[in-house]
PyMOL commands that place a pseudoatom at each C-alpha (Angstrom):
pseudoatom trace, name=CA, resn=MET, resi=1, chain=A, elem=C, hetatm=0, pos=[-65.737, 14.715, 6.160]
pseudoatom trace, name=CA, resn=ASN, resi=2, chain=A, elem=C, hetatm=0, pos=[-62.921, 17.345, 5.109]
pseudoatom trace, name=CA, resn=ASP, resi=3, chain=A, elem=C, hetatm=0, pos=[-63.804, 20.762, 3.490]
pseudoatom trace, name=CA, resn=GLN, resi=4, chain=A, elem=C, hetatm=0, pos=[-62.577, 19.435, -0.211]
pseudoatom trace, name=CA, resn=GLN, resi=5, chain=A, elem=C, hetatm=0, pos=[-64.741, 16.342, 0.395]
pseudoatom trace, name=CA, resn=PHE, resi=6, chain=A, elem=C, hetatm=0, pos=[-67.480, 18.522, 1.430]
pseudoatom trace, name=CA, resn=PHE, resi=7, chain=A, elem=C, hetatm=0, pos=[-67.399, 20.724, -2.277]
pseudoatom trace, name=CA, resn=THR, resi=8, chain=A, elem=C, hetatm=0, pos=[-66.544, 17.596, -4.092]
pseudoatom trace, name=CA, resn=GLU, resi=9, chain=A, elem=C, hetatm=0, pos=[-69.885, 15.598, -2.582]
pseudoatom trace, name=CA, resn=TYR, resi=10, chain=A, elem=C, hetatm=0, pos=[-71.713, 19.267, -2.746]
pseudoatom trace, name=CA, resn=LEU, resi=11, chain=A, elem=C, hetatm=0, pos=[-71.215, 19.104, -6.588]
pseudoatom trace, name=CA, resn=ILE, resi=12, chain=A, elem=C, hetatm=0, pos=[-71.236, 15.448, -7.795]
pseudoatom trace, name=CA, resn=GLN, resi=13, chain=A, elem=C, hetatm=0, pos=[-74.435, 15.527, -6.131]
pseudoatom trace, name=CA, resn=ARG, resi=14, chain=A, elem=C, hetatm=0, pos=[-76.020, 18.646, -7.937]
pseudoatom trace, name=CA, resn=ARG, resi=15, chain=A, elem=C, hetatm=0, pos=[-74.657, 17.008, -11.618]
pseudoatom trace, name=CA, resn=ASP, resi=16, chain=A, elem=C, hetatm=0, pos=[-76.198, 13.830, -10.633]
pseudoatom trace, name=CA, resn=ALA, resi=17, chain=A, elem=C, hetatm=0, pos=[-79.809, 15.821, -10.178]
pseudoatom trace, name=CA, resn=LEU, resi=18, chain=A, elem=C, hetatm=0, pos=[-79.513, 17.701, -13.430]
pseudoatom trace, name=CA, resn=ALA, resi=19, chain=A, elem=C, hetatm=0, pos=[-78.912, 14.040, -15.200]
pseudoatom trace, name=CA, resn=SER, resi=20, chain=A, elem=C, hetatm=0, pos=[-81.841, 12.710, -13.649]
pseudoatom trace, name=CA, resn=MET, resi=21, chain=A, elem=C, hetatm=0, pos=[-84.189, 15.316, -13.970]
pseudoatom trace, name=CA, resn=ASP, resi=22, chain=A, elem=C, hetatm=0, pos=[-84.857, 16.020, -18.105]
pseudoatom trace, name=CA, resn=VAL, resi=23, chain=A, elem=C, hetatm=0, pos=[-86.830, 18.749, -18.801]
pseudoatom trace, name=CA, resn=SER, resi=24, chain=A, elem=C, hetatm=0, pos=[-86.342, 19.789, -22.122]
pseudoatom trace, name=CA, resn=SER, resi=25, chain=A, elem=C, hetatm=0, pos=[-89.585, 19.269, -23.252]
pseudoatom trace, name=CA, resn=GLN, resi=26, chain=A, elem=C, hetatm=0, pos=[-91.031, 21.568, -20.783]
pseudoatom trace, name=CA, resn=LEU, resi=27, chain=A, elem=C, hetatm=0, pos=[-88.363, 24.019, -21.383]
pseudoatom trace, name=CA, resn=VAL, resi=28, chain=A, elem=C, hetatm=0, pos=[-88.813, 23.909, -25.430]
pseudoatom trace, name=CA, resn=GLU, resi=29, chain=A, elem=C, hetatm=0, pos=[-92.584, 24.643, -24.135]
pseudoatom trace, name=CA, resn=VAL, resi=30, chain=A, elem=C, hetatm=0, pos=[-91.440, 27.438, -22.414]
pseudoatom trace, name=CA, resn=LYS, resi=31, chain=A, elem=C, hetatm=0, pos=[-89.212, 28.720, -25.463]
pseudoatom trace, name=CA, resn=ASP, resi=32, chain=A, elem=C, hetatm=0, pos=[-92.402, 28.153, -27.894]
pseudoatom trace, name=CA, resn=LEU, resi=33, chain=A, elem=C, hetatm=0, pos=[-94.501, 30.483, -25.170]
pseudoatom trace, name=CA, resn=ILE, resi=34, chain=A, elem=C, hetatm=0, pos=[-91.996, 33.629, -25.014]
pseudoatom trace, name=CA, resn=CYS, resi=35, chain=A, elem=C, hetatm=0, pos=[-91.770, 33.373, -28.957]
pseudoatom trace, name=CA, resn=LYS, resi=36, chain=A, elem=C, hetatm=0, pos=[-95.307, 33.324, -29.212]
pseudoatom trace, name=CA, resn=VAL, resi=37, chain=A, elem=C, hetatm=0, pos=[-95.714, 36.152, -27.072]
pseudoatom trace, name=CA, resn=HIS, resi=38, chain=A, elem=C, hetatm=0, pos=[-93.051, 38.182, -28.072]
pseudoatom trace, name=CA, resn=ALA, resi=39, chain=A, elem=C, hetatm=0, pos=[-94.497, 37.913, -32.018]
pseudoatom trace, name=CA, resn=GLU, resi=40, chain=A, elem=C, hetatm=0, pos=[-97.766, 39.266, -30.936]
pseudoatom trace, name=CA, resn=GLY, resi=41, chain=A, elem=C, hetatm=0, pos=[-96.098, 42.354, -29.190]
pseudoatom trace, name=CA, resn=LYS, resi=42, chain=A, elem=C, hetatm=0, pos=[-97.000, 41.392, -25.651]
pseudoatom trace, name=CA, resn=LYS, resi=43, chain=A, elem=C, hetatm=0, pos=[-94.341, 41.122, -22.958]
pseudoatom trace, name=CA, resn=MET, resi=44, chain=A, elem=C, hetatm=0, pos=[-92.792, 38.600, -20.720]
pseudoatom trace, name=CA, resn=ILE, resi=45, chain=A, elem=C, hetatm=0, pos=[-92.977, 39.324, -16.689]
pseudoatom trace, name=CA, resn=VAL, resi=46, chain=A, elem=C, hetatm=0, pos=[-91.358, 37.320, -14.015]
pseudoatom trace, name=CA, resn=ALA, resi=47, chain=A, elem=C, hetatm=0, pos=[-91.611, 36.668, -10.622]
pseudoatom trace, name=CA, resn=GLY, resi=48, chain=A, elem=C, hetatm=0, pos=[-90.673, 35.329, -7.243]
pseudoatom trace, name=CA, resn=ASN, resi=49, chain=A, elem=C, hetatm=0, pos=[-90.213, 35.615, -3.356]
pseudoatom trace, name=CA, resn=GLY, resi=50, chain=A, elem=C, hetatm=0, pos=[-86.475, 36.126, -1.823]
pseudoatom trace, name=CA, resn=GLY, resi=51, chain=A, elem=C, hetatm=0, pos=[-84.169, 34.421, -3.820]
pseudoatom trace, name=CA, resn=SER, resi=52, chain=A, elem=C, hetatm=0, pos=[-86.436, 33.740, -6.443]
pseudoatom trace, name=CA, resn=ALA, resi=53, chain=A, elem=C, hetatm=0, pos=[-87.043, 37.597, -6.659]
pseudoatom trace, name=CA, resn=ALA, resi=54, chain=A, elem=C, hetatm=0, pos=[-83.651, 37.993, -7.609]
pseudoatom trace, name=CA, resn=ILE, resi=55, chain=A, elem=C, hetatm=0, pos=[-83.641, 35.218, -10.094]
pseudoatom trace, name=CA, resn=ALA, resi=56, chain=A, elem=C, hetatm=0, pos=[-86.681, 36.893, -11.561]
pseudoatom trace, name=CA, resn=SER, resi=57, chain=A, elem=C, hetatm=0, pos=[-84.565, 39.909, -11.895]
pseudoatom trace, name=CA, resn=HIS, resi=58, chain=A, elem=C, hetatm=0, pos=[-81.630, 38.190, -13.479]
pseudoatom trace, name=CA, resn=CYS, resi=59, chain=A, elem=C, hetatm=0, pos=[-83.844, 36.793, -15.976]
pseudoatom trace, name=CA, resn=ALA, resi=60, chain=A, elem=C, hetatm=0, pos=[-85.777, 39.924, -16.559]
pseudoatom trace, name=CA, resn=VAL, resi=61, chain=A, elem=C, hetatm=0, pos=[-82.577, 41.659, -17.561]
pseudoatom trace, name=CA, resn=ASP, resi=62, chain=A, elem=C, hetatm=0, pos=[-80.757, 38.948, -19.512]
pseudoatom trace, name=CA, resn=PHE, resi=63, chain=A, elem=C, hetatm=0, pos=[-84.073, 38.253, -21.990]
pseudoatom trace, name=CA, resn=SER, resi=64, chain=A, elem=C, hetatm=0, pos=[-84.599, 42.030, -22.579]
pseudoatom trace, name=CA, resn=LYS, resi=65, chain=A, elem=C, hetatm=0, pos=[-80.786, 43.101, -23.329]
pseudoatom trace, name=CA, resn=ALA, resi=66, chain=A, elem=C, hetatm=0, pos=[-79.298, 39.525, -24.579]
pseudoatom trace, name=CA, resn=ALA, resi=67, chain=A, elem=C, hetatm=0, pos=[-82.533, 38.187, -26.025]
pseudoatom trace, name=CA, resn=ARG, resi=68, chain=A, elem=C, hetatm=0, pos=[-84.365, 41.083, -27.132]
pseudoatom trace, name=CA, resn=ILE, resi=69, chain=A, elem=C, hetatm=0, pos=[-87.814, 40.150, -25.362]
pseudoatom trace, name=CA, resn=ARG, resi=70, chain=A, elem=C, hetatm=0, pos=[-89.404, 42.530, -23.985]
pseudoatom trace, name=CA, resn=CYS, resi=71, chain=A, elem=C, hetatm=0, pos=[-89.574, 41.423, -20.401]
pseudoatom trace, name=CA, resn=MET, resi=72, chain=A, elem=C, hetatm=0, pos=[-90.061, 42.940, -16.517]
pseudoatom trace, name=CA, resn=THR, resi=73, chain=A, elem=C, hetatm=0, pos=[-90.186, 42.045, -12.857]
pseudoatom trace, name=CA, resn=PHE, resi=74, chain=A, elem=C, hetatm=0, pos=[-91.807, 43.844, -10.102]
pseudoatom trace, name=CA, resn=ASN, resi=75, chain=A, elem=C, hetatm=0, pos=[-88.641, 44.556, -7.592]
pseudoatom trace, name=CA, resn=GLU, resi=76, chain=A, elem=C, hetatm=0, pos=[-89.214, 48.092, -6.928]
pseudoatom trace, name=CA, resn=PRO, resi=77, chain=A, elem=C, hetatm=0, pos=[-89.211, 48.095, -2.785]
pseudoatom trace, name=CA, resn=SER, resi=78, chain=A, elem=C, hetatm=0, pos=[-91.248, 51.042, -3.120]
pseudoatom trace, name=CA, resn=LEU, resi=79, chain=A, elem=C, hetatm=0, pos=[-94.043, 49.425, -5.103]
pseudoatom trace, name=CA, resn=ILE, resi=80, chain=A, elem=C, hetatm=0, pos=[-94.129, 46.093, -3.385]
pseudoatom trace, name=CA, resn=THR, resi=81, chain=A, elem=C, hetatm=0, pos=[-94.237, 48.121, -0.021]
pseudoatom trace, name=CA, resn=CYS, resi=82, chain=A, elem=C, hetatm=0, pos=[-97.123, 50.080, -1.327]
pseudoatom trace, name=CA, resn=LEU, resi=83, chain=A, elem=C, hetatm=0, pos=[-99.043, 47.490, -2.676]
pseudoatom trace, name=CA, resn=ALA, resi=84, chain=A, elem=C, hetatm=0, pos=[-98.485, 45.320, 0.229]
pseudoatom trace, name=CA, resn=ASN, resi=85, chain=A, elem=C, hetatm=0, pos=[-99.328, 48.097, 2.926]
pseudoatom trace, name=CA, resn=ASP, resi=86, chain=A, elem=C, hetatm=0, pos=[-102.719, 48.913, 1.050]
pseudoatom trace, name=CA, resn=PHE, resi=87, chain=A, elem=C, hetatm=0, pos=[-104.169, 45.458, 0.096]
pseudoatom trace, name=CA, resn=GLY, resi=88, chain=A, elem=C, hetatm=0, pos=[-101.530, 42.692, 2.202]
pseudoatom trace, name=CA, resn=TYR, resi=89, chain=A, elem=C, hetatm=0, pos=[-98.710, 40.458, 0.914]
pseudoatom trace, name=CA, resn=ASP, resi=90, chain=A, elem=C, hetatm=0, pos=[-101.042, 37.801, -0.127]
pseudoatom trace, name=CA, resn=ARG, resi=91, chain=A, elem=C, hetatm=0, pos=[-102.284, 40.626, -2.971]
pseudoatom trace, name=CA, resn=TRP, resi=92, chain=A, elem=C, hetatm=0, pos=[-99.307, 43.163, -3.760]
pseudoatom trace, name=CA, resn=LEU, resi=93, chain=A, elem=C, hetatm=0, pos=[-98.331, 40.824, -6.797]
pseudoatom trace, name=CA, resn=GLU, resi=94, chain=A, elem=C, hetatm=0, pos=[-102.162, 39.989, -7.851]
pseudoatom trace, name=CA, resn=LYS, resi=95, chain=A, elem=C, hetatm=0, pos=[-102.718, 44.333, -7.601]
pseudoatom trace, name=CA, resn=ALA, resi=96, chain=A, elem=C, hetatm=0, pos=[-99.317, 44.958, -9.596]
pseudoatom trace, name=CA, resn=ILE, resi=97, chain=A, elem=C, hetatm=0, pos=[-100.551, 42.668, -12.318]
pseudoatom trace, name=CA, resn=GLU, resi=98, chain=A, elem=C, hetatm=0, pos=[-103.739, 44.427, -12.497]
pseudoatom trace, name=CA, resn=MET, resi=99, chain=A, elem=C, hetatm=0, pos=[-101.779, 47.306, -12.944]
pseudoatom trace, name=CA, resn=TYR, resi=100, chain=A, elem=C, hetatm=0, pos=[-99.375, 46.409, -15.546]
pseudoatom trace, name=CA, resn=ALA, resi=101, chain=A, elem=C, hetatm=0, pos=[-100.067, 43.420, -17.040]
pseudoatom trace, name=CA, resn=GLU, resi=102, chain=A, elem=C, hetatm=0, pos=[-102.258, 42.934, -20.378]
pseudoatom trace, name=CA, resn=GLU, resi=103, chain=A, elem=C, hetatm=0, pos=[-104.231, 39.714, -21.682]
pseudoatom trace, name=CA, resn=GLY, resi=104, chain=A, elem=C, hetatm=0, pos=[-102.183, 37.758, -23.507]
pseudoatom trace, name=CA, resn=ASP, resi=105, chain=A, elem=C, hetatm=0, pos=[-98.804, 38.672, -21.715]
pseudoatom trace, name=CA, resn=LEU, resi=106, chain=A, elem=C, hetatm=0, pos=[-97.113, 35.609, -20.468]
pseudoatom trace, name=CA, resn=LEU, resi=107, chain=A, elem=C, hetatm=0, pos=[-96.342, 35.407, -16.395]
pseudoatom trace, name=CA, resn=VAL, resi=108, chain=A, elem=C, hetatm=0, pos=[-93.255, 33.234, -15.114]
pseudoatom trace, name=CA, resn=LEU, resi=109, chain=A, elem=C, hetatm=0, pos=[-93.982, 32.049, -11.298]
pseudoatom trace, name=CA, resn=ILE, resi=110, chain=A, elem=C, hetatm=0, pos=[-91.270, 31.108, -9.177]
pseudoatom trace, name=CA, resn=SER, resi=111, chain=A, elem=C, hetatm=0, pos=[-91.381, 29.705, -6.316]
pseudoatom trace, name=CA, resn=SER, resi=112, chain=A, elem=C, hetatm=0, pos=[-89.184, 26.970, -4.411]
pseudoatom trace, name=CA, resn=SER, resi=113, chain=A, elem=C, hetatm=0, pos=[-92.307, 25.479, -2.352]
pseudoatom trace, name=CA, resn=GLY, resi=114, chain=A, elem=C, hetatm=0, pos=[-95.064, 26.038, -4.963]
pseudoatom trace, name=CA, resn=ARG, resi=115, chain=A, elem=C, hetatm=0, pos=[-97.216, 27.392, -1.759]
pseudoatom trace, name=CA, resn=SER, resi=116, chain=A, elem=C, hetatm=0, pos=[-96.438, 30.944, -1.780]
pseudoatom trace, name=CA, resn=ARG, resi=117, chain=A, elem=C, hetatm=0, pos=[-100.091, 32.355, -1.484]
pseudoatom trace, name=CA, resn=ASN, resi=118, chain=A, elem=C, hetatm=0, pos=[-99.075, 35.454, -3.536]
pseudoatom trace, name=CA, resn=MET, resi=119, chain=A, elem=C, hetatm=0, pos=[-97.860, 33.522, -6.002]
pseudoatom trace, name=CA, resn=ILE, resi=120, chain=A, elem=C, hetatm=0, pos=[-101.256, 31.669, -6.197]
pseudoatom trace, name=CA, resn=ARG, resi=121, chain=A, elem=C, hetatm=0, pos=[-103.137, 34.390, -6.274]
pseudoatom trace, name=CA, resn=ALA, resi=122, chain=A, elem=C, hetatm=0, pos=[-101.224, 35.971, -8.656]
pseudoatom trace, name=CA, resn=ALA, resi=123, chain=A, elem=C, hetatm=0, pos=[-101.466, 32.831, -10.925]
pseudoatom trace, name=CA, resn=ASP, resi=124, chain=A, elem=C, hetatm=0, pos=[-105.417, 32.664, -10.808]
pseudoatom trace, name=CA, resn=PHE, resi=125, chain=A, elem=C, hetatm=0, pos=[-105.678, 36.611, -11.329]
pseudoatom trace, name=CA, resn=ALA, resi=126, chain=A, elem=C, hetatm=0, pos=[-103.900, 36.288, -14.177]
pseudoatom trace, name=CA, resn=ILE, resi=127, chain=A, elem=C, hetatm=0, pos=[-105.695, 33.348, -15.585]
pseudoatom trace, name=CA, resn=GLN, resi=128, chain=A, elem=C, hetatm=0, pos=[-108.685, 35.415, -15.158]
pseudoatom trace, name=CA, resn=GLN, resi=129, chain=A, elem=C, hetatm=0, pos=[-107.462, 37.866, -16.960]
pseudoatom trace, name=CA, resn=GLY, resi=130, chain=A, elem=C, hetatm=0, pos=[-106.055, 36.120, -20.061]
pseudoatom trace, name=CA, resn=LEU, resi=131, chain=A, elem=C, hetatm=0, pos=[-102.189, 35.786, -19.558]
pseudoatom trace, name=CA, resn=ARG, resi=132, chain=A, elem=C, hetatm=0, pos=[-100.434, 32.882, -20.289]
pseudoatom trace, name=CA, resn=VAL, resi=133, chain=A, elem=C, hetatm=0, pos=[-98.490, 31.335, -17.057]
pseudoatom trace, name=CA, resn=VAL, resi=134, chain=A, elem=C, hetatm=0, pos=[-95.560, 29.300, -16.709]
pseudoatom trace, name=CA, resn=THR, resi=135, chain=A, elem=C, hetatm=0, pos=[-94.622, 28.121, -13.167]
pseudoatom trace, name=CA, resn=PHE, resi=136, chain=A, elem=C, hetatm=0, pos=[-91.355, 26.942, -12.028]
pseudoatom trace, name=CA, resn=THR, resi=137, chain=A, elem=C, hetatm=0, pos=[-91.676, 25.169, -8.324]
pseudoatom trace, name=CA, resn=GLY, resi=138, chain=A, elem=C, hetatm=0, pos=[-89.910, 22.197, -5.809]
pseudoatom trace, name=CA, resn=PHE, resi=139, chain=A, elem=C, hetatm=0, pos=[-90.646, 20.743, -3.030]
pseudoatom trace, name=CA, resn=ALA, resi=140, chain=A, elem=C, hetatm=0, pos=[-94.350, 18.331, -3.226]
pseudoatom trace, name=CA, resn=SER, resi=141, chain=A, elem=C, hetatm=0, pos=[-94.975, 17.211, -6.632]
pseudoatom trace, name=CA, resn=THR, resi=142, chain=A, elem=C, hetatm=0, pos=[-98.279, 18.061, -5.652]
pseudoatom trace, name=CA, resn=ASN, resi=143, chain=A, elem=C, hetatm=0, pos=[-97.569, 21.961, -4.667]
pseudoatom trace, name=CA, resn=PRO, resi=144, chain=A, elem=C, hetatm=0, pos=[-100.685, 24.072, -5.733]
pseudoatom trace, name=CA, resn=LEU, resi=145, chain=A, elem=C, hetatm=0, pos=[-98.724, 26.285, -8.048]
pseudoatom trace, name=CA, resn=ARG, resi=146, chain=A, elem=C, hetatm=0, pos=[-97.608, 23.245, -10.159]
pseudoatom trace, name=CA, resn=ALA, resi=147, chain=A, elem=C, hetatm=0, pos=[-101.458, 23.207, -11.205]
pseudoatom trace, name=CA, resn=ARG, resi=148, chain=A, elem=C, hetatm=0, pos=[-101.856, 26.403, -12.592]
pseudoatom trace, name=CA, resn=GLY, resi=149, chain=A, elem=C, hetatm=0, pos=[-99.485, 26.888, -15.110]
pseudoatom trace, name=CA, resn=ASP, resi=150, chain=A, elem=C, hetatm=0, pos=[-99.575, 26.355, -19.016]
pseudoatom trace, name=CA, resn=VAL, resi=151, chain=A, elem=C, hetatm=0, pos=[-95.950, 24.730, -18.378]
pseudoatom trace, name=CA, resn=ASN, resi=152, chain=A, elem=C, hetatm=0, pos=[-95.025, 23.628, -15.056]
pseudoatom trace, name=CA, resn=VAL, resi=153, chain=A, elem=C, hetatm=0, pos=[-90.931, 23.221, -14.857]
pseudoatom trace, name=CA, resn=TRP, resi=154, chain=A, elem=C, hetatm=0, pos=[-90.555, 21.134, -11.200]
pseudoatom trace, name=CA, resn=VAL, resi=155, chain=A, elem=C, hetatm=0, pos=[-87.395, 20.163, -9.563]
pseudoatom trace, name=CA, resn=LYS, resi=156, chain=A, elem=C, hetatm=0, pos=[-87.623, 16.966, -6.987]
pseudoatom trace, name=CA, resn=SER, resi=157, chain=A, elem=C, hetatm=0, pos=[-85.964, 18.736, -4.062]
pseudoatom trace, name=CA, resn=ARG, resi=158, chain=A, elem=C, hetatm=0, pos=[-86.873, 19.961, -0.834]
pseudoatom trace, name=CA, resn=SER, resi=159, chain=A, elem=C, hetatm=0, pos=[-83.851, 21.960, -0.416]
pseudoatom trace, name=CA, resn=TYR, resi=160, chain=A, elem=C, hetatm=0, pos=[-84.087, 26.304, -1.258]
pseudoatom trace, name=CA, resn=ASN, resi=161, chain=A, elem=C, hetatm=0, pos=[-80.618, 26.783, -2.660]
pseudoatom trace, name=CA, resn=PHE, resi=162, chain=A, elem=C, hetatm=0, pos=[-80.800, 23.237, -4.971]
pseudoatom trace, name=CA, resn=ILE, resi=163, chain=A, elem=C, hetatm=0, pos=[-84.222, 24.341, -6.447]
pseudoatom trace, name=CA, resn=GLU, resi=164, chain=A, elem=C, hetatm=0, pos=[-83.365, 27.633, -6.825]
pseudoatom trace, name=CA, resn=LEU, resi=165, chain=A, elem=C, hetatm=0, pos=[-79.970, 26.771, -8.545]
pseudoatom trace, name=CA, resn=PHE, resi=166, chain=A, elem=C, hetatm=0, pos=[-81.893, 24.560, -11.179]
pseudoatom trace, name=CA, resn=HIS, resi=167, chain=A, elem=C, hetatm=0, pos=[-84.494, 27.358, -11.724]
pseudoatom trace, name=CA, resn=GLN, resi=168, chain=A, elem=C, hetatm=0, pos=[-82.059, 29.796, -12.749]
pseudoatom trace, name=CA, resn=LEU, resi=169, chain=A, elem=C, hetatm=0, pos=[-80.130, 27.378, -14.593]
pseudoatom trace, name=CA, resn=TRP, resi=170, chain=A, elem=C, hetatm=0, pos=[-83.036, 26.337, -16.775]
pseudoatom trace, name=CA, resn=LEU, resi=171, chain=A, elem=C, hetatm=0, pos=[-84.543, 29.665, -17.292]
pseudoatom trace, name=CA, resn=LEU, resi=172, chain=A, elem=C, hetatm=0, pos=[-81.106, 30.960, -18.154]
pseudoatom trace, name=CA, resn=ALA, resi=173, chain=A, elem=C, hetatm=0, pos=[-80.916, 27.948, -20.704]
pseudoatom trace, name=CA, resn=VAL, resi=174, chain=A, elem=C, hetatm=0, pos=[-83.844, 29.202, -22.591]
pseudoatom trace, name=CA, resn=CYS, resi=175, chain=A, elem=C, hetatm=0, pos=[-82.549, 32.654, -22.889]
pseudoatom trace, name=CA, resn=ASP, resi=176, chain=A, elem=C, hetatm=0, pos=[-79.367, 31.207, -24.140]
pseudoatom trace, name=CA, resn=PHE, resi=177, chain=A, elem=C, hetatm=0, pos=[-81.369, 29.187, -26.839]
pseudoatom trace, name=CA, resn=LEU, resi=178, chain=A, elem=C, hetatm=0, pos=[-82.947, 32.379, -27.842]
pseudoatom trace, name=CA, resn=VAL, resi=179, chain=A, elem=C, hetatm=0, pos=[-80.227, 34.409, -28.155]
pseudoatom trace, name=CA, resn=ALA, resi=180, chain=A, elem=C, hetatm=0, pos=[-78.490, 31.719, -30.223]
pseudoatom trace, name=CA, resn=GLN, resi=181, chain=A, elem=C, hetatm=0, pos=[-81.124, 31.004, -32.202]
pseudoatom trace, name=CA, resn=GLN, resi=182, chain=A, elem=C, hetatm=0, pos=[-81.464, 34.816, -33.139]
pseudoatom trace, name=CA, resn=VAL, resi=183, chain=A, elem=C, hetatm=0, pos=[-77.318, 34.622, -33.666]
pseudoatom trace, name=CA, resn=SER, resi=184, chain=A, elem=C, hetatm=0, pos=[-77.964, 32.104, -36.121]
pseudoatom trace, name=CA, resn=GLU, resi=185, chain=A, elem=C, hetatm=0, pos=[-81.028, 33.431, -38.149]
pseudoatom trace, name=CA, resn=SER, resi=186, chain=A, elem=C, hetatm=0, pos=[-78.526, 36.734, -38.230]
pseudoatom trace, name=CA, resn=LEU, resi=187, chain=A, elem=C, hetatm=0, pos=[-75.953, 34.950, -39.939]
pseudoatom trace, name=CA, resn=LYS, resi=188, chain=A, elem=C, hetatm=0, pos=[-78.342, 33.068, -42.612]
pseudoatom trace, name=CA, resn=GLU, resi=189, chain=A, elem=C, hetatm=0, pos=[-79.473, 36.324, -43.537]
pseudoatom trace, name=CA, resn=THR, resi=190, chain=A, elem=C, hetatm=0, pos=[-76.238, 37.785, -43.941]
pseudoatom trace, name=CA, resn=ALA, resi=191, chain=A, elem=C, hetatm=0, pos=[-75.153, 34.943, -46.044]
pseudoatom trace, name=CA, resn=ARG, resi=192, chain=A, elem=C, hetatm=0, pos=[-78.488, 35.178, -48.086]
pseudoatom trace, name=CA, resn=LEU, resi=193, chain=A, elem=C, hetatm=0, pos=[-77.493, 38.999, -48.791]
pseudoatom trace, name=CA, resn=SER, resi=194, chain=A, elem=C, hetatm=0, pos=[-73.931, 38.330, -49.795]
pseudoatom trace, name=CA, resn=VAL, resi=195, chain=A, elem=C, hetatm=0, pos=[-75.040, 35.383, -52.362]
pseudoatom trace, name=CA, resn=ALA, resi=196, chain=A, elem=C, hetatm=0, pos=[-78.084, 37.800, -53.786]
pseudoatom trace, name=CA, resn=VAL, resi=197, chain=A, elem=C, hetatm=0, pos=[-74.639, 40.178, -54.358]
for i in range(1, 197): cmd.bond("trace and resi %d" % i, "trace and resi %d" % (i + 1))
show_as sticks, trace
zoom trace
């Protein structure tokens, strides 16, 4: 296989996988939860490890800036290392939620394997505290994190980059929907005001 064939096949595999996984109904549920939380004056928290943490940062910025949804993540190294040092890595995210989250907030947990202990503990703690939980996972369909969310979006794959690619695509699709919805409502309001004049 030459270089071009590799990339051609790589992109075809991802295109075919995207076509075979219809998660549109789950994404509508995610969008509805985000809108409900926003309407109640609560916030969205997105978290992950490694590549999933990078996705969380990207999404927190885009949901806040573009979609005007109050959204945060916990990717400050001093916060992570402080809490991990004092409470253990398995509990640092749980402790961050304890410090920053409020009842009614939405916690979005991104984990390729769905088996990261800090994510599972965070989900359990969040549920006990009255937060809503959404999970984005991959690997086994029976992964423990997938069983914990109000909405669970799953990628049928065992490849980290593959799973992370789809997690980011789907989360940003929800963000883009919210932006498009706001633009549409703004245009309708402008049209209504111009008619009223």
